[in-house]
C-alpha positions in Angstrom: 24.5 -1.8 16.6 24.7 -4.2 13.7 27.8 -5.9 12.4 28.3 -8.4 9.6 30.4 -11.4 10.4 32.3 -13.0 7.5 35.5 -14.3 9.1 37.4 -14.9 12.3 38.7 -11.4 12.5 35.1 -10.0 12.5 34.3 -12.1 15.5 37.3 -10.6 17.4 36.2 -7.1 16.4 32.7 -7.8 17.9 34.3 -9.1 21.0 36.5 -6.0 21.3 33.5 -3.7 20.7 31.5 -5.5 23.4 34.3 -5.0 25.9 34.4 -1.3 25.0 30.7 -0.7 25.6 30.2 -3.0 28.5 30.7 -0.2 31.1 28.0 1.9 29.4 25.4 -0.9 29.7 24.7 0.0 33.3 23.9 -3.6 34.4 20.7 -3.8 32.2 20.1 -7.1 30.4 20.6 -7.0 26.6 20.0 -9.6 23.8 22.7 -10.3 21.2 21.3 -11.9 18.1 23.1 -13.7 15.3 21.2 -14.4 12.1 22.0 -15.0 8.5 22.8 -11.9 6.5 20.2 -10.9 4.0 20.5 -7.9 1.7 18.1 -5.2 2.7 15.6 -4.1 0.2 15.8 -0.7 -1.4 13.5 2.0 -0.1 13.3 3.2 -3.7 11.6 -0.1 -4.5 9.0 0.5 -1.8 8.4 4.0 -3.0 8.0 2.8 -6.6 5.5 0.1 -5.5 3.4 2.8 -3.9 3.6 5.0 -7.0 2.2 2.1 -9.0 -0.4 1.4 -6.5 -1.7 5.0 -6.7 -1.7 4.9 -10.5 -3.6 1.5 -10.6 -6.1 2.9 -8.0 -6.8 6.0 -10.1 -7.2 4.0 -13.3 -9.6 1.5 -11.6 -11.3 4.2 -9.6 -10.7 2.3 -6.3 -8.9 3.3 -3.1 -5.1 2.8 -2.9 -5.6 0.7 0.2 -7.9 -1.7 -1.6 -5.4 -2.0 -4.5 -2.5 -2.5 -2.2 -4.3 -5.2 -0.2 -5.2 -7.1 -3.4 -1.6 -6.9 -4.7 -0.3 -8.1 -1.3 -2.7 -11.1 -1.5 -1.7 -11.8 -5.2 2.0 -11.3 -5.0 3.0 -10.8 -1.4 4.3 -13.4 1.2 2.3 -15.3 3.7 3.5 -14.7 7.2 5.2 -17.7 8.8 6.4 -18.6 12.3 9.9 -19.5 13.3 9.2 -23.1 12.3 8.1 -22.1 8.8 4.4 -22.8 9.5 1.9 -20.4 7.8 0.2 -17.9 10.0 -3.6 -18.0 10.1 -6.7 -18.2 12.3 -10.4 -18.6 12.2 -13.0 -16.2 13.5 -16.8 -16.1 13.7 -18.2 -15.0 10.4 -19.9 -11.8 11.7 -16.6 -10.3 13.1 -15.2 -7.7 10.7 -11.7 -9.1 10.8 -10.2 -6.7 8.1 -10.9 -3.8 10.4 -8.3 -5.3 12.8 -6.0 -7.2 10.4 -5.4 -5.5 7.1 -3.7 -8.4 5.4 -6.0 -11.3 6.6 -7.2 -13.1 3.5 -10.3 -15.2 3.8 -9.7 -18.7 2.5 -12.8 -20.6 3.4 -15.5 -21.3 6.0 -16.2 -24.0 8.5 -19.0 -24.8 10.9 -18.3 -25.8 14.4 -21.0 -26.2 17.1 -23.6 -24.8 14.7 -21.5 -21.6 14.3 -20.0 -20.4 11.0 -16.3 -19.4 11.1 -14.2 -17.9 8.4 -10.6 -19.2 8.0 -7.9 -16.6 7.3 -4.2 -16.6 6.1 -2.1 -13.7 7.3 0.1 -11.9 4.8 3.3 -10.0 5.7 3.1 -6.2 5.7 5.1 -4.7 2.8 7.5 -2.9 5.1 8.6 -6.3 6.5 9.3 -8.0 3.1 12.9 -8.9 2.3 14.4 -7.9 -1.0 13.4 -11.1 -2.9 9.8 -10.9 -1.5 9.6 -7.2 -2.5 11.0 -8.0 -5.9 8.2 -10.5 -6.5 5.6 -7.9 -5.3 7.0 -5.3 -7.6 7.1 -7.7 -10.6 3.5 -8.5 -10.1 2.5 -4.9 -9.6 4.4 -3.9 -12.8 2.5 -6.6 -14.8 -0.8 -5.4 -13.4 0.0 -1.8 -14.3 1.1 -2.8 -17.8 -2.1 -4.7 -18.4 -4.0 -1.4 -17.6 -1.9 0.6 -20.0 0.0 2.3 -17.2 3.6 3.3 -18.2 6.2 1.7 -16.0 10.0 1.9 -15.8 12.0 -0.2 -18.2 13.0 -3.7 -17.1 16.6 -2.6 -16.5 15.5 0.3 -14.4 13.2 -2.0 -12.4 16.0 -4.5 -11.8 18.3 -1.7 -10.7 15.6 -0.3 -8.4 15.0 -3.6 -6.8 18.7 -4.4 -6.4 17.8 -8.0 -7.0 18.7 -10.1 -10.0 16.4 -13.0 -11.0 17.9 -16.4 -11.3 17.5 -18.0 -14.8 
């Protein structure tokens, strides 16, 4: 169940709803979470992103996965923990990290105890991006497509698709 709280009456409605479902919970523990409301991104935006990825891949004669990964690295969002710290790690150089972590971007190397390690930043998967992050990814992807001569939607259609207005 998901409810949006805007005013005191909404809190009372949640309280009443909890009282109604309490007998159905059968003494199992549950977690109630309150977090800031964020507008969900459009599934149409995600679908359009994948359409452009496929067109770019065909034009460049590369795999869609390769193009998608590069676009995520160029225009996506770095994963962060609850404190806002960037997610990353280091691994021995000979370990094929991208077989295990699709969006692990190598950012450098270091040597410790005569062993070479590669340092990685972790990027968020596209299905976890919020509307603003997805808008940035689509904007970058549209620009890449245009540079390759690929026809895209009009700017107005793209803004409507994203459901996100840029701030001037």
